C-alpha positions in Angstrom: 0.0 0.0 0.0 1.5 3.3 -1.4 1.3 5.2 2.3 2.0 2.3 4.7 4.2 2.7 7.5 7.8 1.9 7.1 10.1 0.1 9.0 12.5 3.1 10.2 15.4 1.1 10.8 15.4 0.1 7.2 14.9 3.3 5.8 17.8 4.8 7.8 20.3 1.7 7.0 18.9 1.1 3.3 22.0 0.6 0.9 22.1 0.9 -2.8 20.5 -1.4 -4.9 21.0 -3.0 -8.2 19.2 -0.7 -10.9 18.5 -4.0 -13.1 17.0 -5.1 -10.2 14.9 -1.7 -9.6 13.9 -1.9 -13.4 12.9 -5.5 -13.3 11.6 -5.8 -10.2 10.2 -2.5 -9.2 9.7 -0.9 -6.1 7.5 0.7 -3.5 7.1 4.6 -2.6 6.2 5.8 0.6 5.3 9.8 0.6 4.1 10.7 3.7 6.9 8.7 5.6 9.5 10.6 3.3 8.1 13.8 4.6 8.2 12.7 8.1 11.7 11.6 7.9 12.7 14.9 5.8 11.1 16.9 9.0 13.1 14.9 11.5 16.5 15.9 9.1 15.2 19.5 9.2 14.9 19.6 13.0 18.8 18.4 13.7 19.7 21.7 12.0 16.7 24.1 11.7 19.2 27.4 11.7 21.4 26.1 9.1 18.4 25.3 6.5 16.8 28.3 7.2 19.6 30.4 6.6 20.9 28.7 3.6 17.1 29.1 2.4 17.2 33.0 2.7 20.4 33.1 1.0 19.5 30.6 -1.9 15.9 32.7 -2.2 17.7 35.9 -2.8 19.7 34.7 -5.3 17.4 32.9 -6.9 15.0 36.1 -6.9 18.2 37.9 -8.8 19.1 35.6 -11.3 15.0 35.1 -12.2 14.5 38.8 -12.6 17.3 39.3 -15.6 15.7 39.0 -18.8 16.7 36.4 -21.4 18.1 34.0 -18.7 14.9 33.8 -16.4 14.5 30.3 -17.8 17.8 29.0 -17.1 17.7 30.3 -13.2 17.3 27.2 -11.7 20.3 25.5 -13.9 22.5 28.4 -12.8 21.4 28.2 -9.0 21.3 24.4 -8.8 24.7 23.5 -7.9 23.8 25.8 -4.7 20.4 24.2 -4.2 21.7 20.9 -4.2 23.7 21.3 -0.9 20.7 20.6 1.1 20.6 17.2 -0.4 24.2 17.1 0.7 23.7 18.4 4.3 20.6 16.0 4.6 22.9 12.8 3.7 25.4 14.2 6.3 22.9 14.3 9.0 21.0 11.3 8.2 24.4 9.4 8.6 25.4 11.3 11.5 28.4 12.7 9.9 29.8 16.3 11.1 28.7 19.3 9.2 28.9 23.1 9.0 27.0 25.6 7.5 29.8 25.6 4.6 28.6 22.3 3.6 25.6 23.9 2.0 27.7 25.2 -0.9 29.5 22.1 -1.4 27.7 21.2 -4.6 29.7 24.2 -6.0 32.5 22.0 -6.3 31.1 20.2 -8.9 29.3 23.2 -10.8 29.8 22.0 -14.2 28.0 18.7 -14.0 25.3 19.8 -11.6 24.5 22.5 -13.7 24.6 20.5 -17.4 22.4 18.2 -15.5 19.4 20.8 -14.9 20.5 22.4 -18.1 19.2 19.6 -20.3 15.8 19.4 -19.3 15.7 23.3 -19.2 16.5 23.4 -22.7 14.2 20.8 -23.7 11.5 22.3 -21.9 12.5 25.6 -23.6 12.0 23.8 -26.9 8.7 22.6 -26.1 7.7 26.1 -24.8 8.5 27.5 -28.1 7.4 25.0 -30.4 3.9 24.4 -28.6 3.3 27.6 -27.2 4.6 30.1 -29.7 7.2 32.6 -29.5 5.1 35.1 -27.3 4.5 32.6 -24.8 8.1 31.5 -24.6 9.1 35.0 -24.8 7.0 35.5 -21.6 7.2 32.3 -19.7 11.0 31.1 -20.1 13.1 34.2 -21.2 11.1 36.5 -18.8 10.5 39.3 -21.1 7.4 41.1 -19.8 4.9 42.2 -22.7 4.1 46.0 -23.0 0.1 46.2 -21.6 -1.9 49.1 -22.3 -4.9 48.8 -20.1 -6.8 51.5 -21.7 -6.5 49.4 -24.8 -9.1 46.3 -24.6 -8.0 44.9 -28.1 -4.3 45.1 -27.2 -4.9 43.2 -23.9 -6.9 40.6 -26.0 -4.2 40.1 -28.5 -1.7 40.1 -25.8 -3.5 37.0 -24.3 -3.9 35.1 -27.6 -0.3 35.7 -28.8 0.9 34.3 -25.3 -1.0 31.0 -25.4 -3.2 31.8 -22.9 -5.1 28.4 -23.1 -4.8 24.8 -24.8 -1.6 25.3 -26.3 0.1 27.2 -23.1 -1.6 24.3 -20.9 -0.4 21.2 -23.2 3.0 22.8 -23.0 2.6 22.9 -19.2 1.6 19.3 -19.1 4.4 18.2 -21.0 7.0 20.2 -19.1 6.1 19.0 -15.9 6.2 15.6 -17.2 9.8 16.3 -18.0 10.5 17.4 -14.6 9.2 14.3 -12.8 11.0 12.1 -15.2 14.7 13.6 -14.6 13.8 14.4 -10.5 16.4 12.2 -9.3 19.2 13.3 -11.8 20.8 15.8 -9.8 21.1 13.5 -6.8 22.6 10.8 -9.0 25.7 13.1 -9.7 26.0 14.4 -6.6 25.9 10.7 -4.9 27.0 8.5 -7.9 29.4 10.9 -9.6 27.5 10.0 -13.1 27.6 12.4 -15.8 24.9 14.4 -16.8 23.2 12.2 -19.6 23.8 8.9 -17.8 21.9 10.7 -14.7 19.1 11.8 -16.6 18.7 8.3 -18.4 18.8 6.5 -15.0 16.1 8.8 -13.4 14.2 8.5 -16.3 14.1 4.6 -16.3 13.7 4.5 -12.1 10.7 7.2 -12.0 8.8 5.9 -14.9 8.6 2.6 -13.4 5.9 4.3 -10.8 5.5 7.5 -12.4 2.1 8.3 -10.8 3.6 7.4 -7.4 5.9 10.2 -7.9 3.3 12.9 -9.4 1.7 12.1 -6.1 4.5 12.5 -4.2 5.3 15.9 -5.6 1.5 16.9 -5.3 1.7 16.3 -1.6 4.8 17.8 -1.5 2.9 21.0 -3.0 0.0 21.0 -0.7 2.4 20.8 2.3 4.0 24.0 1.4 0.8 25.3 0.3 -0.5 25.1 3.7 2.9 26.5 5.0 2.3 29.7 2.7 -1.0 29.9 4.2 0.8 30.6 7.9 1.8 33.9 6.6 4.4 32.7 4.6 6.4 31.7 7.7 5.4 28.6 7.7 7.4 28.0 4.2 10.5 28.3 6.2 9.9 24.7 7.4 7.9 23.3 4.8 10.4 24.4 2.0 13.7 22.6 3.6 11.6 19.9 5.2 10.0 18.9 1.7 13.9 19.1 0.0 15.5 16.6 2.6 12.0 14.4 2.0 13.7 14.8 -1.7 16.8 13.0 -0.2 14.9 10.5 1.9 12.9 9.1 -1.1 15.8 9.1 -3.2 17.7 7.0 -0.3 14.8 4.9 0.0 14.3 3.7 -3.5 18.1 4.1 -5.0 20.3 4.1 -1.9 23.8 5.7 -2.0 25.5 3.0 -3.9 23.8 2.3 -6.9 25.0 -1.1 -8.7 25.4 -1.5 -12.2 
């Protein structure tokens, strides 16, 4: 059953698995337990996680506000963001750590950047082909259209041009599917030292075995963060780092830290 309780001892000590076994025999996911343990990891360094969240958030806002590279902002900052996974692993394995470890991902900037850049470029092509140039320009490049609120016809034409309808919806759905399939690619680069192409391919193969389960997991995380936002946004200081830690827990449960073959 999807959300049956895990044996916490098993979850904490799970070793890496054989890729062939994962693909041939499948695996189980436990979304609620991932979030529970993610919160337990977060509680062990609340100040560090929140402090890092502020730093990363400011960098994300700055990069996202720059026209033409808005769509690449996640790829640019991802080598910093993955530091949460590294610290979560260190806490989970009772390893000594400091605040500087949150930035350890930058030591392998190029492969982490590349593993997030490739899906971003695929999504960019999808937005351009399906959504159209105007939609791509606004959604991916971050170029805002000139709006004249006194001219109803111009507003209608802008709305039509940006594909605010079936095309935009289709592009959005395909983009989400791609993001889910490559969910574990950055972690495979961090913990297994795979190159970007291999990490993306393995993530796709593993996630596709239980695709709807992972969509459900991300949906649950979305609800969790929405609840945090309702609490005057202060709750996000808890839910966001907990969610990222939960992603590490999910990875460790399904794949482990020593993936074979």
